[in-house]
N, C-alpha and C positions, 0 to 999 in steps of 0.2 A: 502494499500501500504505500501511495506516495504520502510525504509528510505535510503536503498540503490539505490533508484531511484532519489535520488536528486544529485545537482550539487556537484563535477564536473563530476559524472557519468551520462552524458546527455543521453536523449532519441535519437531516429533514427537519423542519420545524413543526410543531403541533402542539395542542393546548393543555394546560392544566387549569382547571375550571375557575369559577367565580362564586362569591356570596353565599347565601346561607339556605337556599331551597335545594331538593334532591334531584332536581330536573337536569341530568348532564349525562355525557357519555363518559366511559372510564376510559383509562390509558391503555394504549397497547403495550404489551408485555412480552418479550421474547422468551421467556422460560422460567423455570423454578417451581416444583411441585412442592407446595406446602404440606409438611407432616405436622397436622394440628392435633392436640389433645382436647380440643375443646370445637364445638359447632360453629359455622358460619351463622351471622345474622342475616337479616334481610339486605342490609347494605353490602354484602360480598365480604366483609370484613370478620375475623373470628370475633367471639365473644370473649370478654375479659379485659384485664386492666391493661393499658397501653399508654406510650408517650405519644402526644400529639403534638405535629408541628404545623402551623400554617405560614404559607409563603403568601403574603399579601401585597398586591399590584396596588399602587399609588399614583394620581396623577401629577403629583407635586414633590420634589424632593425635601425629605426630612432635613431639619438644621442641622450643620456639621457637629453641632455641640449636643445631638440627641443622644440620650442615654436610655429612657423608655423601660428601665428594668431589663430583667434577662428572660421574661415572659416565655410562653411557647410559639413567638411568631418572628418572621423576618418580614420587613418591609423591603420592596422592590419597586423599581419603576416600572410603569405598566406598558410602555411603548405603545404603538398602534400597528394597524395592519400596514405593511410595507416597511414598518420603521421599528426594527427589533431593539429593544432594550435589554442589554446583557448585564448579568450580575454573577460575580463569582463569589460561590460559598465556600471559603475555606474550611477544610475538616480537620478536627483534632481528635486524637484518640482520649476517650474518658467517659465519664458518665453523661447521660443525655442533657444536654443544655446548650441554649443559644449563648454564645460569647459575643457575637456583634449583632445586633437587631436592624442597624440601619444599613440596609444594602442599596439605598438609592444614591450613595457616592460609588457604585459600582462593585463593593466588595462587602460582605457579610462574613459570619463566621459561625459554626455549628460543631460542638462536640458529640461523638456519640463511639459506642465501644467496637472493639475489634469484633466484625462479625463472625470471623472464621479462625480462630486462634491456632487450632491444630490444622488448618488447611486440608480437610477431608472432604470439602465440598458441601458440608452441612452446617448451616449457620446457627449461631446460638439465638438469634432473634430475626424476625421477618419484617420487611417494610412494606407497606399497602399505600396506594395513591388513588385518589380521586378528584373529580371537578365538581364544583358547585357553583349555583347561582343562574343568571341570566345566560342565553345563548349568545355565542360571538366570542372572538379572542380566540388565540392559540399560543403555545409556549413549547418550550423542549427543555429537558433537564437531562443531563448526563455526567456521568462519573468520569474523573480525568485525573492525571498525575503530572507533577511536574519534576523535571531534573535539571541537570546543569545545561541541558541543550535546549530546553523549550518546554512548554506545556502540551500535554498529548492526550487526547480523547479517544474515543470509540475509533478504530481502523477499520471497520468493516469486514473483518474476518468473518468467514460463514461460521454462524453458530455461536459468536462471541458475543461481548458485551455491546448494547445498542443505547441509543438515547431513549428516554421515556417520552412516548408522545400520547398526547391527549388534547382533544378538541370538543367544545361545548357544541351540541347541536339540540334542536328543538326536539320536544318529547322526552319519553323515556325516564328512567329513574337512575340516579348516581349510584355507581357500584364502585366499591374498592377493587383493586386488582392488586395481588401480589407482583412485585417488582425487584425482589430482593436480588435477583440475579445481575440486573442492570444498574442497581444504585449502590450495590454493597461490593461490587467486584469492578476491576479495571482490565483493559486491553493492555497488557504490558509487552511491549516489543523486545523480543531477545537476539534478533540479529537483523542486520541491514546490509543492503548491496546499493552501491553507487547508481544514481539515476542517470538521466540523459545527460548530465554534465560530466559524468566519468569520476566525479570527485566525492568520495565518502565523507559525510560529516555535513553535508550541505542540505537545505530544506529539500531538494530534490530526490534524497535518498527514498530508497523503497523498503519498507517492512517486509522480511521473509519469513519471519517466525514470530508468534504471537503466543504468550499465556495468559490465561483468565485468571488472575490472582485477588485475593480479597484486600479491602481496603486496611492499611496499616501494615502489611505483611513485610514491607521493605522500608526499613527506617532510613533508608537514604533518598526518599523521595517525599515529596508532599503532596498531600490530596485536596481534590476539590469536587464539588459539584458546579457545573457551569448552566445556568438559566437564562434562556432566551424566551423574552416576553414580547408578545404582540397583541396587548390589550387586556390580558386575563387579571381578574381582580382576587382569586384565590385558589390556591394548590393547597389539598390537605394530605398530610402524611401521617400514617400512623405505624408506630414501631411496637411490636407484640414479643414478648419473650417466649416465642414457639420456634421450632427449627423449620428452615426450608431446605429440601435437597435440591442443589442445583447442577445441571449436566451442560456441559459445552459440546 
């Protein structure tokens, strides 16, 4: 894969919902079969305790000195159709917590545990996503990593990690979808070959081998979610202490 596919040139955009009613479509997810010890509720999520995170799109930037407490929400620019507003949500390992709620300056921060500390492909918790609110707007959310050479997102290897795509449409009931595979893992390139310029170590390089590894599995990397917004007011994420077994 060509390095041109990395952040900030993100993969296909789509939506993550809005507001507070349940009329929405769910996100498309590329995999991960949840192994649940409890039954699912009518909204598609498992029953039981969970950590809730809301990504809230706002039309006006927050003040640079905004603190707003550490609540369960992150504010991001709304953007609009044809004008994408990107927010980088830096990720840190630890107990669930919003570290920087103001993403309207382009950067926010969120803390979450290592999802698969033993690397066996079965996560220690699962994440579900849904869209809420009035129809309209779209966004894209994907996991990325950063090293000394740049910031890298999904590289489109078959069966690998993909952006989370969701788009509000008329009718229907909002359903949570298990997106653990795509938000809790990254595509980590393990081998490169020189691109058309024939020089290894440039943006023209082609990734020839990829591993899908969990967040925080390599302490030499920085991790993030990249959120592209085109008019979405609310994306809701829920984290349950239930395993998901993912396959690539």
